[in-house]
C-alpha positions in Angstrom: 0.0 0.0 0.0 1.0 3.6 -0.4 2.3 5.1 2.8 0.7 8.4 1.9 -2.5 7.0 3.2 -1.1 7.7 6.7 -1.2 11.4 5.8 -4.9 11.4 5.3 -7.1 12.9 8.0 -8.2 10.3 10.6 -11.9 10.7 9.9 -11.3 10.0 6.2 -9.0 7.0 7.0 -11.7 5.6 9.2 -14.4 6.2 6.6 -12.5 4.1 4.1 -11.7 1.4 6.6 -15.3 1.2 7.8 -16.7 1.1 4.2 -14.3 -1.8 3.3 -15.1 -3.6 6.6 -18.8 -3.4 5.9 -18.8 -4.6 2.3 -16.2 -7.3 2.8 -18.2 -8.6 5.8 -21.6 -8.6 4.2 -20.6 -9.7 0.7 -17.4 -11.7 1.2 -14.2 -11.0 -0.8 -15.4 -12.4 -4.1 -18.6 -10.4 -4.3 -17.4 -7.3 -2.6 -17.4 -4.3 -5.0 -14.9 -1.5 -4.8 -17.4 0.7 -6.5 -19.7 0.3 -3.5 -16.8 0.8 -1.1 -15.8 4.1 -2.6 -19.4 5.3 -2.8 -19.9 4.6 0.9 -16.5 6.1 1.8 -17.1 9.2 -0.3 -13.9 9.0 -2.3 -13.0 8.3 -6.0 -12.1 4.9 -7.2 -8.8 6.3 -8.5 -7.9 7.6 -5.1 -8.6 4.2 -3.5 -6.3 2.4 -5.9 -3.7 5.2 -5.5 -3.5 4.1 -1.8 -4.0 0.4 -2.1 -3.3 -0.5 -5.8 -6.0 -3.2 -6.0 -8.9 -4.8 -4.3 -6.6 -7.5 -2.9 -4.2 -4.8 -1.6 -7.1 -3.1 0.2 -8.2 -6.5 1.7 -4.7 -7.2 2.8 -4.5 -3.9 4.7 -7.9 -4.3 6.3 -7.0 -7.8 7.5 -3.7 -6.7 9.0 -5.1 -3.5 10.6 -8.2 -5.3 12.0 -6.3 -8.2 13.6 -3.7 -5.8 15.2 -6.4 -3.5 16.5 -8.5 -6.4 18.0 -5.4 -8.0 19.6 -4.4 -4.7 21.1 -7.9 -4.2 22.6 -8.0 -7.8 24.0 -4.7 -7.5 25.7 -5.8 -4.3 27.3 -9.3 -5.5 28.4 -8.9 -9.1 29.5 -7.6 -9.3 33.0 -4.7 -11.8 33.6 -6.2 -12.7 37.0 -9.6 -13.7 35.6 -10.0 -17.5 35.4 -13.8 -17.9 35.2 -14.9 -18.8 31.7 -17.9 -16.5 31.7 -16.0 -13.7 33.3 -13.5 -14.0 30.5 -16.2 -14.1 27.8 -17.8 -11.0 29.3 -14.4 -9.2 29.1 -13.9 -10.4 25.5 -17.3 -9.0 24.7 -16.4 -5.8 26.4 -13.3 -5.5 24.2 -15.4 -6.1 21.1 -17.8 -3.4 22.1 -15.0 -0.9 22.4 -13.7 -1.9 19.0 -17.2 -1.4 17.5 -17.3 2.2 18.9 -14.8 3.0 16.1 -15.4 0.2 13.6 -18.9 -1.4 13.9 -18.2 -4.3 11.5 -14.6 -5.2 12.6 -15.5 -8.0 15.0 -17.8 -9.7 12.4 -15.2 -9.1 9.7 -12.6 -11.0 11.7 -15.1 -13.8 12.3 -15.6 -14.0 8.5 -11.9 -14.7 7.9 -12.4 -18.3 9.1 -15.0 -18.9 6.3 -13.2 -17.1 3.5 -12.0 -19.5 0.8 -11.2 -17.2 -2.1 -7.5 -17.8 -3.1 -6.8 -14.1 -3.4 -8.3 -13.4 0.0 -6.5 -16.3 1.7 -3.2 -15.1 0.2 -3.9 -11.5 1.4 -4.6 -12.6 5.0 -1.1 -13.6 5.8 -0.9 -14.6 9.5 -3.9 -12.7 10.6 -6.0 -15.7 11.4 -3.2 -17.4 13.2 -2.3 -14.4 15.2 -5.9 -14.1 16.5 -6.1 -17.8 17.2 -2.9 -17.5 19.3 -4.3 -14.6 21.3 -7.6 -16.4 22.1 -5.7 -19.5 23.0 -3.6 -17.6 25.4 -6.8 -16.3 27.0 -8.5 -19.6 27.2 -5.5 -21.4 28.8 -6.1 -19.4 32.0 -9.6 -20.8 32.5 -10.4 -22.8 35.7 -13.0 -25.4 34.6 -13.6 -26.7 38.2 -17.0 -25.1 38.4 -18.4 -26.7 35.3 -20.8 -29.6 35.4 -18.3 -31.5 33.3 -14.9 -30.0 33.8 -13.3 -32.2 31.2 -15.5 -30.8 28.4 -14.2 -27.2 28.6 -13.3 -27.2 24.9 -16.9 -28.0 24.0 -18.3 -25.2 26.3 -15.9 -22.7 24.6 -17.2 -23.8 21.2 -20.8 -23.5 22.2 -20.2 -19.9 23.5 -18.3 -19.0 20.3 -21.2 -20.4 18.2 -23.7 -18.3 20.2 -21.5 -15.2 19.7 -21.1 -15.8 16.0 -24.8 -16.3 15.4 -25.6 -13.2 17.6 -23.2 -11.0 15.5 -24.5 -12.3 12.2 -28.1 -11.7 13.1 -27.6 -8.2 14.5 -25.0 -6.9 12.0 -27.3 -7.3 9.1 -28.8 -4.1 10.4 -27.6 -0.7 9.1 -27.0 0.9 12.5 -26.0 -1.7 15.2 -25.8 -0.2 18.7 -22.7 -1.7 20.5 -23.8 -1.0 24.1 -27.3 -2.4 23.6 -25.9 -5.5 21.8 -23.5 -6.0 24.7 -26.3 -5.9 27.3 -28.4 -8.4 25.3 -25.4 -10.7 24.7 -24.7 -10.8 28.5 -28.2 -12.3 29.0 -27.2 -15.2 26.8 -24.0 -15.6 28.7 -26.0 -15.8 31.9 -28.3 -18.5 30.5 -25.3 -20.5 29.4 -23.5 -20.1 32.8 -26.6 -21.3 34.7 -26.7 -24.4 32.4 -23.0 -25.3 32.4 -22.1 -24.5 36.0 -22.8 -27.1 38.7 -23.8 -24.3 41.1 -24.3 -20.9 39.6 -24.8 -17.7 41.4 -28.0 -16.0 40.7 -26.4 -12.9 39.1 -26.1 -11.7 35.5 -22.9 -12.0 33.6 -22.4 -8.3 33.1 -20.1 -5.4 33.6 -21.3 -2.0 35.0 -22.3 0.2 32.1 -20.6 3.2 33.6 -17.4 1.3 33.9 -17.5 0.3 30.2 -18.2 3.9 29.2 -15.4 5.2 31.4 -13.0 2.8 29.9 -14.2 3.6 26.4 -13.4 7.2 26.8 -9.9 6.4 27.9 -9.2 3.9 25.1 -10.8 5.9 22.3 -8.9 9.1 23.3 -5.6 7.2 23.0 -6.5 5.2 19.9 -8.2 8.1 18.0 -6.6 11.3 19.2 -3.2 10.9 20.9 -1.9 8.3 18.5 -1.2 8.8 14.8 -2.7 6.3 12.4 0.7 4.6 11.9 1.2 4.4 15.7 -2.2 2.8 16.0 -1.3 0.2 13.4 2.1 -0.6 15.0 0.6 -0.7 18.5 -0.8 -4.1 17.6 2.7 -5.5 17.7 2.7 -5.2 21.5 3.1 -8.6 23.4 0.1 -10.8 23.6 -1.9 -11.6 26.7 0.5 -14.0 28.4 3.2 -11.3 28.7 0.9 -8.7 30.1 2.1 -7.0 33.3 0.9 -8.5 36.5 -1.7 -6.5 38.3 -0.6 -5.1 41.6 -2.6 -6.2 44.6 -4.9 -3.6 46.0 -3.9 -2.2 49.4 -6.3 -2.6 52.2 -8.3 0.5 52.8 -8.1 1.4 56.4 -9.6 4.9 55.9 -6.1 6.3 55.7 -4.4 7.9 52.7 -0.7 7.1 52.7 0.0 10.0 50.5 -1.7 12.4 52.9 0.9 12.1 55.7 1.4 15.0 58.0 3.9 17.4 56.6 5.8 19.9 58.7 4.0 23.1 58.9 5.5 26.1 57.3 6.0 28.7 60.0 5.9 31.5 57.5 2.2 30.7 56.8 -0.1 32.2 59.5 -2.8 30.0 61.0 -6.4 31.1 60.5 -6.8 31.5 64.3 -3.8 33.9 64.7 -4.2 37.6 64.8 -1.7 40.1 63.4 -0.5 41.0 66.9 0.1 37.3 67.7 2.2 37.0 64.6 4.3 40.0 65.6 4.8 38.8 69.2 5.9 35.3 67.9 8.4 36.9 65.6 9.8 39.1 68.3 10.2 36.0 70.6 12.1 34.1 67.8 14.4 37.1 67.2 15.2 37.4 70.9 15.9 33.7 71.2 18.3 33.8 68.2 20.1 36.8 69.7 20.5 35.1 73.1 22.0 32.0 71.4 24.5 34.1 69.5 25.6 35.8 72.8 
């Protein structure tokens, strides 16, 4: 691809990426039309091929960028300390929601790579599918299956949850304007049903994450991914280590109602106390001067 694409304004970059993601997802590589992509993106076909040379070149870029972007978000969202399968699936869903805030069709596009069989598309994918598989495998290896009705059938449980997720995405992303937050809340209900079925003794709580927590994290991630980082930096950020090399979380200190950073500091004698009058300050100063003079004598 032409590196000058990185000089385009971010909103135009994302418009091109989102148009390509949508058409490749809904139509597949073979039936995807670059005429439709440029119309949705609001650019000329000549400009598209100036940046990406060909349809295959565009697909190669979209595959590479999407896999890096998703891997980056997964490594930031999935906690290394989480070992519950449904807790992990909830966090994975949370990562997908954040990705969808910028690129609504990206999660479904990445799912479609497993079904794509066009020779040109497969050639353009490179190691994208393998990189994603490694990332998910690293996440799943942390799972403690002891709470399952059949602990030795963890692989089957993971497949069932993946199938539910795939079907859920396909059904909802045929709509023109999918709403990520609403989809996440609905999907969490399916996770709750599955947990109640697969767990030997399940707590009567929904598999969910506080919405305000999701939104707060979204603001932080989106600011970094969309504003502070250049497009090329965002692309290269996906080369960071995968989940297994993520930094360990530091244990939280017990809250005893004390703030260690708020330790008493020596008072500055030059700053008058609120209860002191001006005469008090003068008398104190005279006393200090007298004391110093006596010491010198």
